[in-house]
C-alpha positions as CSV (number, residue, x, y, z in Angstrom):
1,X,57.2,-21.8,-1.7
2,X,56.0,-19.0,-4.0
3,X,55.5,-21.5,-6.6
4,X,53.3,-23.6,-4.4
5,X,51.2,-20.6,-3.5
6,X,50.9,-19.6,-7.0
7,X,49.8,-23.1,-7.8
8,X,47.0,-23.1,-5.2
9,X,45.8,-19.8,-6.5
10,X,45.0,-21.2,-10.0
11,X,41.7,-22.7,-9.0
12,X,40.6,-19.7,-7.4
13,X,41.7,-17.4,-10.3
14,X,39.9,-19.8,-12.8
15,X,36.7,-19.5,-10.7
16,X,36.8,-15.8,-10.6
17,X,37.7,-15.4,-14.2
18,X,35.0,-17.9,-15.5
19,X,32.1,-17.1,-13.2
20,X,32.6,-13.4,-12.1
21,X,34.7,-11.6,-14.6
22,X,33.7,-13.2,-17.8
23,X,29.8,-12.8,-17.0
24,X,30.2,-9.2,-16.1
25,X,32.0,-8.5,-19.4
26,X,29.5,-10.3,-21.3
27,X,26.8,-8.3,-19.7
28,X,28.5,-5.2,-20.4
29,X,28.8,-6.1,-24.1
30,X,25.2,-6.9,-24.5
31,X,24.2,-3.5,-22.7
32,X,26.4,-1.5,-25.2
33,X,25.1,-3.3,-28.4
34,X,21.7,-3.9,-30.1
35,X,20.4,-6.9,-31.7
36,X,22.5,-6.6,-34.6
37,X,25.6,-6.5,-32.2
38,X,26.3,-2.8,-33.4
39,X,27.5,-0.5,-30.6
40,X,25.0,1.8,-29.3
41,X,23.9,3.8,-26.1
42,X,20.2,3.6,-26.8
43,X,19.7,1.0,-24.2
44,X,20.7,3.4,-21.4
45,X,19.1,6.5,-23.1
46,X,15.8,4.4,-23.0
47,X,16.3,3.3,-19.4
48,X,16.9,6.9,-18.1
49,X,14.2,8.6,-20.4
50,X,11.6,5.9,-19.6
51,X,9.5,6.6,-16.4
52,X,8.6,3.2,-16.0
53,X,12.3,2.0,-15.5
54,X,12.9,4.8,-13.0
55,X,9.7,3.8,-11.0
56,X,11.0,0.1,-11.0
57,X,14.4,1.4,-9.6
58,X,12.7,3.6,-6.8
59,X,10.5,0.5,-6.0
60,X,13.6,-1.6,-5.8
61,X,15.1,0.8,-3.3
62,X,11.9,1.2,-1.3
63,X,11.3,-2.6,-0.9
64,X,14.9,-3.3,-0.1
65,X,14.6,-0.5,2.5
66,X,11.3,-1.9,4.1
67,X,12.7,-5.5,4.1
68,X,15.9,-4.4,5.8
69,X,14.3,-2.0,8.5
70,X,11.7,-4.7,9.3
71,X,14.4,-7.3,9.5
72,X,16.7,-5.2,11.7
73,X,13.7,-4.4,14.1
74,X,13.0,-8.1,14.6
75,X,16.6,-9.3,14.5
76,X,18.2,-6.9,17.0
77,X,16.0,-7.7,20.0
78,X,16.2,-11.5,19.0
79,X,20.0,-11.3,18.7
80,X,20.3,-9.6,22.1
81,X,18.0,-11.9,24.1
82,X,19.7,-14.8,22.4
83,X,23.0,-13.5,24.0
84,X,21.5,-14.1,27.4
85,X,19.9,-17.5,26.9
86,X,21.3,-20.9,27.6
87,X,21.7,-23.4,24.9
88,X,22.6,-20.7,22.5
89,X,24.2,-23.1,19.9
90,X,20.9,-25.0,19.7
91,X,18.9,-21.7,19.2
92,X,21.4,-20.6,16.6
93,X,20.9,-23.9,14.8
94,X,17.2,-23.5,14.8
95,X,17.7,-20.1,13.2
96,X,20.1,-21.2,10.6
97,X,18.1,-24.4,9.7
98,X,15.5,-22.6,7.5
99,X,18.5,-21.4,5.3
100,X,19.2,-25.0,4.4
101,X,15.9,-25.3,2.6
102,X,15.7,-24.4,-1.0
103,X,14.2,-20.7,-1.7
104,X,11.9,-22.0,-4.3
105,X,10.4,-24.7,-1.9
106,X,10.1,-22.0,0.9
107,X,8.2,-19.7,-1.6
108,X,5.8,-22.6,-2.6
109,X,5.3,-23.4,1.1
110,X,4.2,-19.8,1.8
111,X,1.9,-19.9,-1.4
112,X,0.0,-22.7,0.3
113,X,0.1,-20.8,3.7
114,X,-1.2,-17.4,2.3
115,X,-3.4,-18.7,-0.4
116,X,-7.4,-18.2,-0.4
117,X,-7.7,-21.8,1.1
118,X,-4.3,-21.7,3.0
119,X,-3.7,-22.1,6.7
120,X,-3.7,-18.4,7.4
121,X,-7.2,-17.8,6.0
122,X,-8.4,-21.1,7.8
123,X,-7.1,-19.3,11.2
124,X,-8.9,-16.1,10.4
125,X,-12.0,-18.1,9.5
126,X,-12.0,-19.1,13.3
127,X,-12.8,-15.5,14.1
128,X,-15.3,-15.0,11.3
129,X,-12.8,-13.2,9.0
130,X,-12.0,-14.2,5.5
131,X,-11.3,-15.3,3.1
132,X,-8.7,-12.4,2.9
133,X,-6.7,-11.9,-0.3
134,X,-3.2,-12.1,1.4
135,X,-1.2,-13.8,-1.5
136,X,-0.1,-11.5,-4.4
137,X,0.1,-8.3,-2.2
138,X,2.8,-6.1,-1.0
139,X,2.4,-7.4,2.5
140,X,2.9,-11.0,1.6
141,X,6.1,-10.2,-0.5
142,X,7.4,-8.0,2.4
143,X,6.5,-10.7,5.0
144,X,8.1,-13.6,3.2
145,X,11.3,-11.7,2.1
146,X,11.7,-10.8,5.7
147,X,11.2,-14.1,7.1
148,X,13.9,-15.5,4.6
149,X,16.4,-12.8,5.3
150,X,16.2,-12.7,9.1
151,X,18.9,-15.3,9.7
152,X,21.3,-13.2,7.8
153,X,20.7,-10.3,10.1
154,X,20.6,-12.1,13.5
155,X,23.9,-13.8,13.1
156,X,26.2,-10.8,12.5
157,X,24.3,-8.9,15.4
158,X,24.6,-11.9,17.6
159,X,28.3,-12.1,17.2
160,X,28.8,-8.5,17.6
161,X,26.8,-8.2,21.0
162,X,28.5,-11.6,22.1
163,X,31.9,-9.8,21.8
164,X,31.0,-6.9,24.0
165,X,32.5,-7.1,27.4
166,X,29.7,-7.5,29.9
167,X,31.7,-5.3,32.4
168,X,31.1,-2.4,30.0
169,X,27.2,-2.7,30.2
170,X,27.6,-3.2,34.0
171,X,29.6,0.0,34.3
172,X,27.2,1.9,32.5
173,X,24.4,0.8,34.9
174,X,26.6,1.5,38.0
175,X,27.2,5.0,36.8
176,X,23.4,5.6,36.8
177,X,22.5,5.2,33.2
178,X,19.0,4.2,32.2
179,X,18.4,1.2,30.0
180,X,17.8,3.6,27.1
181,X,21.0,5.5,27.8
182,X,23.0,2.2,28.0
183,X,21.5,1.0,24.8
184,X,22.0,4.4,23.0
185,X,25.5,5.2,24.2
186,X,27.2,1.9,24.9
187,X,25.3,-1.3,23.4
188,X,24.3,0.2,19.9
189,X,27.8,1.9,19.2
190,X,29.6,-1.3,20.0
191,X,27.2,-3.5,18.1
192,X,27.1,-1.3,14.9
193,X,29.7,-3.3,13.0
194,X,27.3,-6.3,13.2
195,X,24.2,-4.3,12.3
196,X,26.2,-2.8,9.4
197,X,27.2,-6.2,8.0
198,X,23.6,-7.3,8.5
199,X,22.3,-4.4,6.7
200,X,24.7,-5.2,3.6
201,X,23.7,-8.7,3.7
202,X,20.1,-7.9,3.4
203,X,19.7,-4.6,1.6
204,X,22.1,-5.5,-1.4
205,X,20.3,-8.9,-2.3
206,X,17.0,-7.5,-1.7
207,X,17.5,-5.0,-4.6
208,X,17.6,-7.8,-7.1
209,X,14.9,-10.1,-5.8
210,X,12.8,-11.5,-8.7
211,X,11.7,-14.9,-7.8
212,X,9.7,-13.9,-4.7
213,X,8.2,-10.9,-6.7
214,X,6.7,-13.3,-9.1
215,X,5.6,-16.0,-6.9
216,X,4.4,-14.2,-3.8
217,X,3.8,-10.6,-5.0
218,X,2.3,-11.5,-8.3
219,X,2.3,-8.7,-10.8
220,X,1.8,-6.1,-8.1
221,X,5.3,-5.9,-7.0
222,X,7.6,-4.7,-10.0
223,X,11.4,-4.1,-9.4
224,X,14.5,-4.2,-11.4
225,X,15.1,-7.7,-10.7
226,X,11.5,-8.4,-12.1
227,X,12.2,-6.4,-15.2
228,X,15.7,-8.3,-15.8
229,X,13.8,-11.6,-15.8
230,X,11.2,-10.2,-18.1
231,X,13.7,-9.2,-20.8
232,X,15.7,-12.1,-20.7
233,X,13.0,-14.9,-20.3
234,X,9.8,-13.4,-22.0
235,X,10.6,-10.7,-24.4
236,X,14.2,-12.1,-25.1
237,X,15.5,-8.6,-25.4
238,X,18.9,-9.5,-23.8
239,X,20.5,-6.2,-24.7
240,X,17.9,-4.4,-22.4
241,X,18.0,-6.9,-19.9
242,X,21.8,-6.6,-19.6
243,X,21.5,-2.8,-19.4
244,X,19.2,-3.1,-16.4
245,X,21.5,-5.6,-14.9
246,X,24.6,-3.4,-15.3
247,X,22.6,-0.5,-13.6
248,X,21.6,-2.8,-10.8
249,X,25.2,-3.9,-10.3
250,X,26.4,-0.2,-10.3
251,X,23.6,0.6,-7.7
252,X,24.8,-2.3,-5.4
253,X,28.5,-1.2,-5.7
254,X,27.5,2.4,-4.7
255,X,25.6,1.0,-1.8
256,X,28.7,-1.1,-0.6
257,X,30.9,2.0,-1.0
258,X,28.5,4.1,1.1
259,X,28.6,1.6,3.9
């Protein structure tokens, strides 16, 4: 029996070794070497001494925080009202459906919507406004990122609220609690596991966004993810790019440990 279990573990272990452990070790190797493959700490010294990199790190946390906060403010009421609606499976399917579309396709779709000749500006033109420069702004980046991340916040919160016994909510109301008190002392504490799962699912990936920063934010939105892409794909300085990648991984692990 143990032999069979070990046999079925082989594909999983191979996958973890080839696509998780070895890439991380490779990134670590590049981060501690220079272009001549000599051991050095200059990459890390450059990162922490250069104010530009520190600004990128702060920007990454700031944008991730804003995206997570806005997503939570939208998703929590949506998930709550979803638990009260009929045909819940149909509504959940409609929420999940956009996640089936490739991220690149969604980004280009929003370029068409938010562009100077896009649907958004045509709508504003009906009211005598425009054309407005919406694309390549902080607003456009946060708006698109929030739209893309919303399903990953709604689903865990919906599941958490769905598991709450309705009798608990009813008991709170019968004891004279207001709606705000019921939410603060009953609904919110019981649904916090779903909120925490959603926050992790949004905040951590948002730290490393680079495709949306390029396509939607243009050169105005600069984060660590953008810097990694720049060093690997443009300047071909893989050592510095790997260094930023290692620091980003450490930051993500710290966020996970915090939660």
